[in-house]
C-alpha positions, 0 to 999 in steps of 0.5 A: 188457705184459699180452700178455708176462705171458700168453705167460710164463705159458702157457710155464710152463703147457706145460712143466709139462704135459710133465713132468706126462705123464711115462710111463715109470720107469727103475730103474737098478742102483744103486737109482735111479729116473728118470721119463721122458716117452719113451726110445728104445734105440739099440744098447747105449744108452737115451736120453731127454730130461732138463732139460739135453738128451739123456742117454744111459745104457747098458744095462747099468746099467738094472735094469727100465723100467715104466710111470709112475703117477700119484704118480710123475708129480706127483713128476716136475712138482714140481721144475719147480713149485717152480722157478717164481716165487711170485705176491707177495701184498701185505698191507694196511697195518696200521691198529694202527699208524697208531692216534694213541699216548695219553700215560700222563702225567698231566696238570699238574692232576692232577699238582698235586692228588696232591702237594697230597694227599700233602702234606695227608696228611703234615702230618696224620701229622705233627700226629697223631705230635705229639698222641700225644707231648703226650699222654703227656707231659701224664700223665707231668707230672701224675704227677710233679707229684701225686707231689711236690706231692700236686696235678695241673697246671702251676699252683705250690701250697703244701705243705698235707699231710705227704705232699706235703711229703716228696715235695717232699724227695724230688724234691730228693734225686733230682736230687742223686743224678742230679747226683752220678752224671752228674758222674762219668759213671754213668747215673742212675735205674733204670740207676744202678750203684755206681762200682768202686773209689770212696772216696766213692760218691753215696749210693743212691736210694730207691725214690720218687727212683728213680721220680721220675728215671726220670720226668724222663728219660722226659719229657725224651725225649719233649720232645726228640722233639716238639720235633724233630717240630715243627722238621721241620713248620716246615721243611715250613711245615706248620701247628703252631699247634694244637700246643700243650703246658702 
């Protein structure tokens, strides 16, 4: 097998050497140039050997014949070299494709810890919102209590001053005005308007009555928001034990 390869390579080398020894350039009248190793003149014809066998050209078609230079010899050999099979180069197996893949998926323990941390942060955010609402409700309740009773706190007390007694009366009248307006489908407090074409419109608020109506509306809205958040916390099984409201 090795001897066959050797003789094949030798034949290719000899073929290239024979072409590389091209000595003459025939320039035809149409501008074409033919590089040949040797030629002969027979009558009106010029003969030379090509890759396909002997070729004959009429002298009338030849403009000149001259010796070939080194560059022209190389160009004559190039088509022969291009037709020769090129040795294949076997690439070594890539080590990158053999590297074990590294999974980017977190471990079950890491996932559990992340979920627990997110849950703790969400629970803390809920508790903070409820605490803010609770503080706002307490402040408004204390203000309402001071206006209507003359003291703060949830505990009832006797009206010991004329101012506290008037505040209590204003509270009762404010609640009455609210009920009259709501019965007619009208807004209350600062948003109250007189009904059009009414033969018996409810009396207007005094400034104190209007303030008390607005305080009640504000407290009710905050308590509704607070209750909604606490219900959401119960659904999520978050701790609500410390979120008390006197």
